[in-house]
C-alpha positions, 0 to 999 in steps of 0.5 A: 088550430093544427090537429096535433096541437089540439090533441096534445092540448086536450091530453094535457088539459085532461091530465094537468089538473092531476099532475103538479109535478115540478121540475127544477131547471137541471131536470128540464135540461136533462129531460130536453137535452137543452143547454142552459143557454138554449133553454133560456133562449126558448123561454125568451122566444116563447117556444118553451113555457117559462118557470114560475116562482117557488118562493125566494129565488127558487123557480120550477117548471110543470112537468106536463107543460115540458112534456107537451112541448116535447110531444109537439116537437116529436109530432113535427110542430114548427116554432109557430105551432109550438108558440101557440101551444105554449100560450095555451098551456100558460092560459091553462096554468092560470085558469087551474091556479085561479080555480084551485084558489077559489075552491080553497077560499070557498 
């Protein structure tokens, strides 16, 4: 794996258990400068992490995941490298959620 992707991933992993700030779609658009269509396309092509359900029809994005993608782009990562990062971020999202739920049920 590319060194920059590894460094960004390690940084996000160390902070992600503490940072659960949720952004709504408009906030993600404002932070990234992407249009609604561009954001949707990047989610579809897996170069941006998808939102998750907040219940009902509400959706949200973790701020640290969006920041990780922006930092990877700032470091010059191409689409394939960003796809790897997004995949790692989603794996970490599931891992942290499962770990949290296990601690609650213990």
